[in-house]
N, CA, C, O and the ligand as a Tripos MOL2 file, in Angstrom:
@<TRIPOS>MOLECULE
protein
  249   247    63     0     0
PROTEIN
NO_CHARGES

@<TRIPOS>ATOM
      1 N         -21.7590   -5.2100  -23.5980 N.3       1 MET1
      2 CA        -21.4820   -5.5840  -22.2110 C.3       1 MET1
      3 C         -22.6280   -6.4160  -21.6670 C.2       1 MET1
      4 O         -23.8000   -6.0820  -21.8420 O.2       1 MET1
      5 N         -22.2800   -7.4680  -21.0280 N.am      2 THR2
      6 CA        -23.2920   -8.3180  -20.4310 C.3       2 THR2
      7 C         -23.5990   -7.8430  -19.0230 C.2       2 THR2
      8 O         -22.8830   -7.0370  -18.4300 O.2       2 THR2
      9 N         -24.6640   -8.3650  -18.5340 N.am      3 LYS3
     10 CA        -25.0280   -8.0280  -17.1590 C.3       3 LYS3
     11 C         -24.0860   -8.7000  -16.1750 C.2       3 LYS3
     12 O         -23.5480   -9.7760  -16.4370 O.2       3 LYS3
     13 N         -23.9020   -8.0540  -15.0580 N.am      4 GLY4
     14 CA        -23.1330   -8.6920  -13.9860 C.3       4 GLY4
     15 C         -21.6670   -8.3200  -14.0120 C.2       4 GLY4
     16 O         -21.2710   -7.3680  -14.6850 O.2       4 GLY4
     17 N         -20.8780   -9.0560  -13.2940 N.am      5 THR5
     18 CA        -19.4520   -8.7700  -13.1580 C.3       5 THR5
     19 C         -18.7050   -9.3210  -14.3580 C.2       5 THR5
     20 O         -18.7010  -10.5250  -14.6180 O.2       5 THR5
     21 N         -18.0770   -8.4140  -15.0790 N.am      6 ALA6
     22 CA        -17.3750   -8.8300  -16.2850 C.3       6 ALA6
     23 C         -15.9530   -8.2870  -16.2660 C.2       6 ALA6
     24 O         -15.6010   -7.4730  -15.4120 O.2       6 ALA6
     25 N         -15.1590   -8.7320  -17.1900 N.am      7 ALA7
     26 CA        -13.7840   -8.2620  -17.3860 C.3       7 ALA7
     27 C         -12.9620   -8.3810  -16.1130 C.2       7 ALA7
     28 O         -12.1740   -7.4940  -15.7850 O.2       7 ALA7
     29 N         -13.1470   -9.4510  -15.4230 N.am      8 ARG8
     30 CA        -12.3630   -9.6350  -14.1980 C.3       8 ARG8
     31 C         -10.9100   -9.9310  -14.5250 C.2       8 ARG8
     32 O         -10.0510   -9.8410  -13.6490 O.2       8 ARG8
     33 N         -10.6280  -10.2740  -15.7400 N.am      9 GLY9
     34 CA         -9.2460  -10.5660  -16.0990 C.3       9 GLY9
     35 C          -8.3730   -9.3380  -16.1080 C.2       9 GLY9
     36 O          -7.1520   -9.4380  -15.9910 O.2       9 GLY9
     37 N          -8.9910   -8.1680  -16.2470 N.am     10 LYS10
     38 CA         -8.2150   -6.9320  -16.3530 C.3      10 LYS10
     39 C          -7.9530   -6.2760  -15.0050 C.2      10 LYS10
     40 O          -7.1890   -5.3140  -14.9150 O.2      10 LYS10
     41 N          -8.5700   -6.7810  -13.9860 N.am     11 HIS11
     42 CA         -8.5180   -6.0350  -12.7320 C.3      11 HIS11
     43 C          -7.1660   -6.1280  -12.0410 C.2      11 HIS11
     44 O          -6.9320   -5.4230  -11.0590 O.2      11 HIS11
     45 N          -6.2780   -6.9730  -12.5270 N.am     12 THR12
     46 CA         -4.9420   -7.0130  -11.9450 C.3      12 THR12
     47 C          -3.8990   -6.5120  -12.9220 C.2      12 THR12
     48 O          -2.6990   -6.6680  -12.6970 O.2      12 THR12
     49 N          -4.3630   -5.9040  -14.0160 N.am     13 ALA13
     50 CA         -3.4280   -5.5090  -15.0670 C.3      13 ALA13
     51 C          -2.4990   -4.4080  -14.5870 C.2      13 ALA13
     52 O          -1.2880   -4.4840  -14.7940 O.2      13 ALA13
     53 N          -3.0490   -3.3920  -13.9500 N.am     14 LYS14
     54 CA         -2.2230   -2.2810  -13.4890 C.3      14 LYS14
     55 C          -1.9430   -2.4210  -12.0140 C.2      14 LYS14
     56 O          -2.8540   -2.6470  -11.2180 O.2      14 LYS14
     57 N          -0.7230   -2.2920  -11.6590 N.am     15 ARG15
     58 CA         -0.3360   -2.3460  -10.2550 C.3      15 ARG15
     59 C          -0.4200   -0.9330   -9.6910 C.2      15 ARG15
     60 O           0.3600   -0.0570  -10.0680 O.2      15 ARG15
     61 N          -1.3520   -0.7220   -8.8050 N.am     16 THR16
     62 CA         -1.4570    0.6160   -8.2330 C.3      16 THR16
     63 C          -0.4650    0.8130   -7.1060 C.2      16 THR16
     64 O          -0.0440    1.9340   -6.8220 O.2      16 THR16
     65 N          -0.0960   -0.2790   -6.4710 N.am     17 HIS17
     66 CA          0.8400   -0.1630   -5.3650 C.3      17 HIS17
     67 C           2.1510   -0.8420   -5.6900 C.2      17 HIS17
     68 O           2.1800   -1.9020   -6.3150 O.2      17 HIS17
     69 N           3.2230   -0.2290   -5.2630 N.am     18 MET18
     70 CA          4.5200   -0.8740   -5.3740 C.3      18 MET18
     71 C           5.1570   -0.9480   -3.9930 C.2      18 MET18
     72 O           4.6100   -0.4590   -3.0050 O.2      18 MET18
     73 N           6.3060   -1.5620   -3.9550 N.am     19 GLN19
     74 CA          6.9050   -1.7950   -2.6480 C.3      19 GLN19
     75 C           7.3580   -0.4860   -2.0270 C.2      19 GLN19
     76 O           8.0010    0.3440   -2.6680 O.2      19 GLN19
     77 N           7.0090   -0.3300   -0.7780 N.am     20 CYS20
     78 CA          7.3470    0.8980   -0.0750 C.3      20 CYS20
     79 C           8.7890    0.8450    0.3880 C.2      20 CYS20
     80 O           9.2860   -0.1850    0.8430 O.2      20 CYS20
     81 N           9.4370    1.9740    0.2590 N.am     21 ARG21
     82 CA         10.8470    2.0610    0.6350 C.3      21 ARG21
     83 C          11.0160    1.9970    2.1500 C.2      21 ARG21
     84 O          12.0380    1.5250    2.6490 O.2      21 ARG21
     85 N          10.0170    2.4700    2.8700 N.am     22 ARG22
     86 CA         10.1640    2.5550    4.3160 C.3      22 ARG22
     87 C           9.6910    1.2980    5.0290 C.2      22 ARG22
     88 O          10.4130    0.7490    5.8600 O.2      22 ARG22
     89 N           8.4840    0.8360    4.7130 N.am     23 CYS23
     90 CA          7.9580   -0.2860    5.4880 C.3      23 CYS23
     91 C           8.1470   -1.6160    4.7790 C.2      23 CYS23
     92 O           8.0110   -2.6670    5.4060 O.2      23 CYS23
     93 N           8.4590   -1.5970    3.4880 N.am     24 GLY24
     94 CA          8.6870   -2.8520    2.7870 C.3      24 GLY24
     95 C           7.4250   -3.5330    2.3230 C.2      24 GLY24
     96 O           7.4920   -4.5810    1.6800 O.2      24 GLY24
     97 N           6.2750   -2.9660    2.6320 N.am     25 ASN25
     98 CA          5.0210   -3.5370    2.1470 C.3      25 ASN25
     99 C           4.7620   -3.0630    0.7270 C.2      25 ASN25
    100 O           5.2840   -2.0360    0.2940 O.2      25 ASN25
    101 N           3.9540   -3.8210    0.0150 N.am     26 ARG26
    102 CA          3.5700   -3.3890   -1.3240 C.3      26 ARG26
    103 C           2.3490   -2.5010   -1.2020 C.2      26 ARG26
    104 O           1.2680   -2.8530   -1.6730 O.2      26 ARG26
    105 N           2.5210   -1.3430   -0.5680 N.am     27 SER27
    106 CA          1.4120   -0.4500   -0.2710 C.3      27 SER27
    107 C           1.6810    0.9650   -0.7350 C.2      27 SER27
    108 O           0.8880    1.8690   -0.4710 O.2      27 SER27
    109 N           2.7830    1.1650   -1.4200 N.am     28 TYR28
    110 CA          3.1120    2.5040   -1.8830 C.3      28 TYR28
    111 C           2.3510    2.7740   -3.1680 C.2      28 TYR28
    112 O           2.5860    2.1220   -4.1840 O.2      28 TYR28
    113 N           1.4350    3.7410   -3.1220 N.am     29 HIS29
    114 CA          0.6030    4.0590   -4.2690 C.3      29 HIS29
    115 C           1.4190    4.8280   -5.2990 C.2      29 HIS29
    116 O           2.0310    5.8490   -4.9850 O.2      29 HIS29
    117 N           1.4220    4.3330   -6.5200 N.am     30 LYS30
    118 CA          2.2840    4.9310   -7.5370 C.3      30 LYS30
    119 C           1.8530    6.3430   -7.8980 C.2      30 LYS30
    120 O           2.6780    7.2550   -7.9560 O.2      30 LYS30
    121 N           0.5550    6.5230   -8.1430 N.am     31 ARG31
    122 CA          0.1130    7.8370   -8.6090 C.3      31 ARG31
    123 C          -0.0530    8.8150   -7.4660 C.2      31 ARG31
    124 O           0.2750    9.9950   -7.5940 O.2      31 ARG31
    125 N          -0.5690    8.3170   -6.3320 N.am     32 LYS32
    126 CA         -0.7150    9.1870   -5.1700 C.3      32 LYS32
    127 C           0.6230    9.4870   -4.5310 C.2      32 LYS32
    128 O           0.7810   10.4750   -3.8140 O.2      32 LYS32
    129 N           1.5860    8.6180   -4.8030 N.am     33 ARG33
    130 CA          2.9250    8.7160   -4.2250 C.3      33 ARG33
    131 C           2.8400    8.7660   -2.7030 C.2      33 ARG33
    132 O           3.4560    9.6110   -2.0530 O.2      33 ARG33
    133 N           2.0820    7.8610   -2.1690 N.am     34 GLN34
    134 CA          2.0140    7.7560   -0.7170 C.3      34 GLN34
    135 C           1.7440    6.3160   -0.3360 C.2      34 GLN34
    136 O           1.0050    5.6000   -1.0130 O.2      34 GLN34
    137 N           2.3460    5.9150    0.7420 N.am     35 CYS35
    138 CA          2.1510    4.5500    1.1940 C.3      35 CYS35
    139 C           0.8650    4.4570    1.9860 C.2      35 CYS35
    140 O           0.6030    5.2740    2.8680 O.2      35 CYS35
    141 N           0.0620    3.4490    1.6600 N.am     36 ALA36
    142 CA         -1.1980    3.2560    2.3700 C.3      36 ALA36
    143 C          -0.9620    2.6550    3.7450 C.2      36 ALA36
    144 O          -1.8260    2.7280    4.6190 O.2      36 ALA36
    145 N           0.1770    2.0750    3.9280 N.am     37 TYR37
    146 CA          0.4410    1.3790    5.1830 C.3      37 TYR37
    147 C           1.1080    2.2930    6.1980 C.2      37 TYR37
    148 O           0.6740    2.3760    7.3470 O.2      37 TYR37
    149 N           2.1660    2.9790    5.7720 N.am     38 CYS38
    150 CA          2.9070    3.8110    6.7230 C.3      38 CYS38
    151 C           2.8290    5.2870    6.3680 C.2      38 CYS38
    152 O           3.3210    6.1250    7.1230 O.2      38 CYS38
    153 N           2.2190    5.6270    5.2280 N.am     39 GLY39
    154 CA          2.0770    7.0170    4.8170 C.3      39 GLY39
    155 C           3.3830    7.6320    4.3540 C.2      39 GLY39
    156 O           3.6800    8.7810    4.6830 O.2      39 GLY39
    157 N           4.1630    6.8850    3.5960 N.am     40 TYR40
    158 CA          5.5770    7.1120    3.4180 C.3      40 TYR40
    159 C           6.0960    8.5190    3.2170 C.2      40 TYR40
    160 O           6.8960    8.9080    4.0680 O.2      40 TYR40
    161 N           5.7820    9.3380    2.2490 N.am     41 PRO41
    162 CA          6.6320   10.5310    2.2590 C.3      41 PRO41
    163 C           6.3940   11.3710    3.4960 C.2      41 PRO41
    164 O           7.2020   12.2330    3.8420 O.2      41 PRO41
    165 N           5.2870   11.1150    4.1550 N.am     42 ASN42
    166 CA          4.9970   11.7680    5.4160 C.3      42 ASN42
    167 C           6.0270   11.3480    6.4610 C.2      42 ASN42
    168 O           6.2460   10.1550    6.6710 O.2      42 ASN42
    169 N           6.6620   12.3220    7.1160 N.am     43 PRO43
    170 CA          7.7040   11.9530    8.0830 C.3      43 PRO43
    171 C           7.1630   11.1690    9.2720 C.2      43 PRO43
    172 O           7.8820   10.3690    9.8700 O.2      43 PRO43
    173 N           5.9030   11.3950    9.6120 N.am     44 LYS44
    174 CA          5.3220   10.6300   10.7170 C.3      44 LYS44
    175 C           4.7500    9.3320   10.1860 C.2      44 LYS44
    176 O           4.2030    9.2890    9.0830 O.2      44 LYS44
    177 N           4.8760    8.2850   10.9640 N.am     45 LEU45
    178 CA          4.3130    7.0030   10.5720 C.3      45 LEU45
    179 C           2.8030    7.0520   10.6960 C.2      45 LEU45
    180 O           2.2580    7.5890   11.6600 O.2      45 LEU45
    181 N           2.1360    6.4810    9.7000 N.am     46 ARG46
    182 CA          0.6980    6.3900    9.7530 C.3      46 ARG46
    183 C           0.3590    5.2270   10.6720 C.2      46 ARG46
    184 O           0.4220    4.0650   10.2710 O.2      46 ARG46
    185 N           0.0020    5.5500   11.9030 N.am     47 ARG47
    186 CA         -0.3510    4.4820   12.8370 C.3      47 ARG47
    187 C          -1.4970    4.9220   13.7180 C.2      47 ARG47
    188 O          -1.6420    6.0960   14.0580 O.2      47 ARG47
    189 N          -2.3070    3.9420   14.0770 N.am     48 TYR48
    190 CA         -3.4830    4.2050   14.8840 C.3      48 TYR48
    191 C          -3.5180    3.2220   16.0330 C.2      48 TYR48
    192 O          -2.9170    2.1500   15.9760 O.2      48 TYR48
    193 N          -4.2320    3.6030   17.0740 N.am     49 SER49
    194 CA         -4.2860    2.7540   18.2550 C.3      49 SER49
    195 C          -5.0800    1.4920   17.9870 C.2      49 SER49
    196 O          -4.8600    0.4620   18.6240 O.2      49 SER49
    197 N          -6.0150    1.5750   17.0330 N.am     50 TRP50
    198 CA         -6.8950    0.4410   16.7830 C.3      50 TRP50
    199 C          -6.3000   -0.5480   15.7950 C.2      50 TRP50
    200 O          -6.9500   -1.5310   15.4400 O.2      50 TRP50
    201 N          -5.1090   -0.3130   15.3570 N.am     51 VAL51
    202 CA         -4.4680   -1.3110   14.5050 C.3      51 VAL51
    203 C          -3.0530   -1.5520   15.0090 C.2      51 VAL51
    204 O          -2.2950   -0.6170   15.2660 O.2      51 VAL51
    205 N          -2.7210   -2.8210   15.1420 N.am     52 ARG52
    206 CA         -1.3740   -3.2020   15.5740 C.3      52 ARG52
    207 C          -0.5580   -3.4940   14.3280 C.2      52 ARG52
    208 O          -0.9240   -4.3310   13.5020 O.2      52 ARG52
    209 N           0.5410   -2.7930   14.2150 N.am     53 LYS53
    210 CA          1.3330   -2.9400   13.0060 C.3      53 LYS53
    211 C           2.7430   -3.3550   13.3250 C.2      53 LYS53
    212 O           3.3130   -3.0030   14.3580 O.2      53 LYS53
    213 N           3.2810   -4.1120   12.4060 N.am     54 ASN54
    214 CA          4.6860   -4.4820   12.5010 C.3      54 ASN54
    215 C           5.4130   -3.7820   11.3610 C.2      54 ASN54
    216 O           5.3400   -4.2070   10.2080 O.2      54 ASN54
    217 N           6.1120   -2.7090   11.6970 N.am     55 PHE55
    218 CA          6.7650   -1.9280   10.6610 C.3      55 PHE55
    219 C           8.1200   -2.4880   10.2750 C.2      55 PHE55
    220 O           8.7120   -2.0640    9.2810 O.2      55 PHE55
    221 N           8.6040   -3.4180   11.0390 N.am     56 ASN56
    222 CA          9.9880   -3.8420   10.8390 C.3      56 ASN56
    223 C          10.0620   -5.1150    9.9990 C.2      56 ASN56
    224 O          10.7050   -6.0890   10.3890 O.2      56 ASN56
    225 N           9.4070   -5.0960    8.8580 N.am     57 LYS57
    226 CA          9.4440   -6.2890    8.0230 C.3      57 LYS57
    227 C          10.8110   -6.4100    7.3680 C.2      57 LYS57
    228 O          11.4100   -7.4850    7.4020 O.2      57 LYS57
    229 N          11.3120   -5.3550    6.7850 N.am     58 ARG58
    230 CA         12.6090   -5.3950    6.1310 C.3      58 ARG58
    231 C          13.6060   -4.4910    6.8380 C.2      58 ARG58
    232 O          14.7590   -4.8620    7.0570 O.2      58 ARG58
    233 N          13.1490   -3.3180    7.1840 N.am     59 ARG59
    234 CA         14.0560   -2.3540    7.7740 C.3      59 ARG59
    235 C          13.5990   -2.0270    9.1800 C.2      59 ARG59
    236 O          12.4460   -2.2520    9.5470 O.2      59 ARG59
    237 N          14.4960   -1.5090    9.9360 N.am     60 ARG60
    238 CA         14.2140   -1.1730   11.3270 C.3      60 ARG60
    239 C          13.6240    0.2340   11.3730 C.2      60 ARG60
    240 O          14.2780    1.2020   10.9840 O.2      60 ARG60
    241 N          12.3760    0.3400   11.8550 N.am     61 ILE61
    242 CA         11.7490    1.6490   12.0220 C.3      61 ILE61
    243 C          11.2630    1.7470   13.4570 C.2      61 ILE61
    244 O          10.6390    0.8160   13.9660 O.2      61 ILE61
    245 N          11.5330    2.8280   14.0930 N.am     62 ASP62
    246 CA         11.0580    3.0100   15.4550 C.3      62 ASP62
    247 C           9.9160    4.0000   15.4880 C.2      62 ASP62
    248 O           9.3770    4.2860   16.5570 O.2      62 ASP62
    249 ZN          5.1500    2.1850    3.6800 Zn       63 ZN63
@<TRIPOS>BOND
     1     1     2 1
     2     2     3 1
     3     3     4 2
     4     3     5 am
     5     5     6 1
     6     6     7 1
     7     7     8 2
     8     7     9 am
     9     9    10 1
    10    10    11 1
    11    11    12 2
    12    11    13 am
    13    13    14 1
    14    14    15 1
    15    15    16 2
    16    15    17 am
    17    17    18 1
    18    18    19 1
    19    19    20 2
    20    19    21 am
    21    21    22 1
    22    22    23 1
    23    23    24 2
    24    23    25 am
    25    25    26 1
    26    26    27 1
    27    27    28 2
    28    27    29 am
    29    29    30 1
    30    30    31 1
    31    31    32 2
    32    31    33 am
    33    33    34 1
    34    34    35 1
    35    35    36 2
    36    35    37 am
    37    37    38 1
    38    38    39 1
    39    39    40 2
    40    39    41 am
    41    41    42 1
    42    42    43 1
    43    43    44 2
    44    43    45 am
    45    45    46 1
    46    46    47 1
    47    47    48 2
    48    47    49 am
    49    49    50 1
    50    50    51 1
    51    51    52 2
    52    51    53 am
    53    53    54 1
    54    54    55 1
    55    55    56 2
    56    55    57 am
    57    57    58 1
    58    58    59 1
    59    59    60 2
    60    59    61 am
    61    61    62 1
    62    62    63 1
    63    63    64 2
    64    63    65 am
    65    65    66 1
    66    66    67 1
    67    67    68 2
    68    67    69 am
    69    69    70 1
    70    70    71 1
    71    71    72 2
    72    71    73 am
    73    73    74 1
    74    74    75 1
    75    75    76 2
    76    75    77 am
    77    77    78 1
    78    78    79 1
    79    79    80 2
    80    79    81 am
    81    81    82 1
    82    82    83 1
    83    83    84 2
    84    83    85 am
    85    85    86 1
    86    86    87 1
    87    87    88 2
    88    87    89 am
    89    89    90 1
    90    90    91 1
    91    91    92 2
    92    91    93 am
    93    93    94 1
    94    94    95 1
    95    95    96 2
    96    95    97 am
    97    97    98 1
    98    98    99 1
    99    99   100 2
   100    99   101 am
   101   101   102 1
   102   102   103 1
   103   103   104 2
   104   103   105 am
   105   105   106 1
   106   106   107 1
   107   107   108 2
   108   107   109 am
   109   109   110 1
   110   110   111 1
   111   111   112 2
   112   111   113 am
   113   113   114 1
   114   114   115 1
   115   115   116 2
   116   115   117 am
   117   117   118 1
   118   118   119 1
   119   119   120 2
   120   119   121 am
   121   121   122 1
   122   122   123 1
   123   123   124 2
   124   123   125 am
   125   125   126 1
   126   126   127 1
   127   127   128 2
   128   127   129 am
   129   129   130 1
   130   130   131 1
   131   131   132 2
   132   131   133 am
   133   133   134 1
   134   134   135 1
   135   135   136 2
   136   135   137 am
   137   137   138 1
   138   138   139 1
   139   139   140 2
   140   139   141 am
   141   141   142 1
   142   142   143 1
   143   143   144 2
   144   143   145 am
   145   145   146 1
   146   146   147 1
   147   147   148 2
   148   147   149 am
   149   149   150 1
   150   150   151 1
   151   151   152 2
   152   151   153 am
   153   153   154 1
   154   154   155 1
   155   155   156 2
   156   155   157 am
   157   157   158 1
   158   158   159 1
   159   159   160 2
   160   159   161 am
   161   161   162 1
   162   162   163 1
   163   163   164 2
   164   163   165 am
   165   165   166 1
   166   166   167 1
   167   167   168 2
   168   167   169 am
   169   169   170 1
   170   170   171 1
   171   171   172 2
   172   171   173 am
   173   173   174 1
   174   174   175 1
   175   175   176 2
   176   175   177 am
   177   177   178 1
   178   178   179 1
   179   179   180 2
   180   179   181 am
   181   181   182 1
   182   182   183 1
   183   183   184 2
   184   183   185 am
   185   185   186 1
   186   186   187 1
   187   187   188 2
   188   187   189 am
   189   189   190 1
   190   190   191 1
   191   191   192 2
   192   191   193 am
   193   193   194 1
   194   194   195 1
   195   195   196 2
   196   195   197 am
   197   197   198 1
   198   198   199 1
   199   199   200 2
   200   199   201 am
   201   201   202 1
   202   202   203 1
   203   203   204 2
   204   203   205 am
   205   205   206 1
   206   206   207 1
   207   207   208 2
   208   207   209 am
   209   209   210 1
   210   210   211 1
   211   211   212 2
   212   211   213 am
   213   213   214 1
   214   214   215 1
   215   215   216 2
   216   215   217 am
   217   217   218 1
   218   218   219 1
   219   219   220 2
   220   219   221 am
   221   221   222 1
   222   222   223 1
   223   223   224 2
   224   223   225 am
   225   225   226 1
   226   226   227 1
   227   227   228 2
   228   227   229 am
   229   229   230 1
   230   230   231 1
   231   231   232 2
   232   231   233 am
   233   233   234 1
   234   234   235 1
   235   235   236 2
   236   235   237 am
   237   237   238 1
   238   238   239 1
   239   239   240 2
   240   239   241 am
   241   241   242 1
   242   242   243 1
   243   243   244 2
   244   243   245 am
   245   245   246 1
   246   246   247 1
   247   247   248 2
@<TRIPOS>SUBSTRUCTURE
     1 MET1         2 RESIDUE 1 A MET
     2 THR2         6 RESIDUE 1 A THR
     3 LYS3        10 RESIDUE 1 A LYS
     4 GLY4        14 RESIDUE 1 A GLY
     5 THR5        18 RESIDUE 1 A THR
     6 ALA6        22 RESIDUE 1 A ALA
     7 ALA7        26 RESIDUE 1 A ALA
     8 ARG8        30 RESIDUE 1 A ARG
     9 GLY9        34 RESIDUE 1 A GLY
    10 LYS10       38 RESIDUE 1 A LYS
    11 HIS11       42 RESIDUE 1 A HIS
    12 THR12       46 RESIDUE 1 A THR
    13 ALA13       50 RESIDUE 1 A ALA
    14 LYS14       54 RESIDUE 1 A LYS
    15 ARG15       58 RESIDUE 1 A ARG
    16 THR16       62 RESIDUE 1 A THR
    17 HIS17       66 RESIDUE 1 A HIS
    18 MET18       70 RESIDUE 1 A MET
    19 GLN19       74 RESIDUE 1 A GLN
    20 CYS20       78 RESIDUE 1 A CYS
    21 ARG21       82 RESIDUE 1 A ARG
    22 ARG22       86 RESIDUE 1 A ARG
    23 CYS23       90 RESIDUE 1 A CYS
    24 GLY24       94 RESIDUE 1 A GLY
    25 ASN25       98 RESIDUE 1 A ASN
    26 ARG26      102 RESIDUE 1 A ARG
    27 SER27      106 RESIDUE 1 A SER
    28 TYR28      110 RESIDUE 1 A TYR
    29 HIS29      114 RESIDUE 1 A HIS
    30 LYS30      118 RESIDUE 1 A LYS
    31 ARG31      122 RESIDUE 1 A ARG
    32 LYS32      126 RESIDUE 1 A LYS
    33 ARG33      130 RESIDUE 1 A ARG
    34 GLN34      134 RESIDUE 1 A GLN
    35 CYS35      138 RESIDUE 1 A CYS
    36 ALA36      142 RESIDUE 1 A ALA
    37 TYR37      146 RESIDUE 1 A TYR
    38 CYS38      150 RESIDUE 1 A CYS
    39 GLY39      154 RESIDUE 1 A GLY
    40 TYR40      158 RESIDUE 1 A TYR
    41 PRO41      162 RESIDUE 1 A PRO
    42 ASN42      166 RESIDUE 1 A ASN
    43 PRO43      170 RESIDUE 1 A PRO
    44 LYS44      174 RESIDUE 1 A LYS
    45 LEU45      178 RESIDUE 1 A LEU
    46 ARG46      182 RESIDUE 1 A ARG
    47 ARG47      186 RESIDUE 1 A ARG
    48 TYR48      190 RESIDUE 1 A TYR
    49 SER49      194 RESIDUE 1 A SER
    50 TRP50      198 RESIDUE 1 A TRP
    51 VAL51      202 RESIDUE 1 A VAL
    52 ARG52      206 RESIDUE 1 A ARG
    53 LYS53      210 RESIDUE 1 A LYS
    54 ASN54      214 RESIDUE 1 A ASN
    55 PHE55      218 RESIDUE 1 A PHE
    56 ASN56      222 RESIDUE 1 A ASN
    57 LYS57      226 RESIDUE 1 A LYS
    58 ARG58      230 RESIDUE 1 A ARG
    59 ARG59      234 RESIDUE 1 A ARG
    60 ARG60      238 RESIDUE 1 A ARG
    61 ILE61      242 RESIDUE 1 A ILE
    62 ASP62      246 RESIDUE 1 A ASP
    63 ZN63       249 GROUP 0 **** ****
């Protein structure tokens, strides 16, 4: 191994996130089985006052 940042070609090999069923973003973590954007299997939407989110990219969520 050389010094510095190496093997950058592999860093996109595994997709950790897939498309979320609820928000439509590619934020659903495969192994954690939770969406980083909306917190998907959680019935409550993951939302905070300090971030403005548009949840209605594909589907209508209130
Ligand atoms: Zn989601």
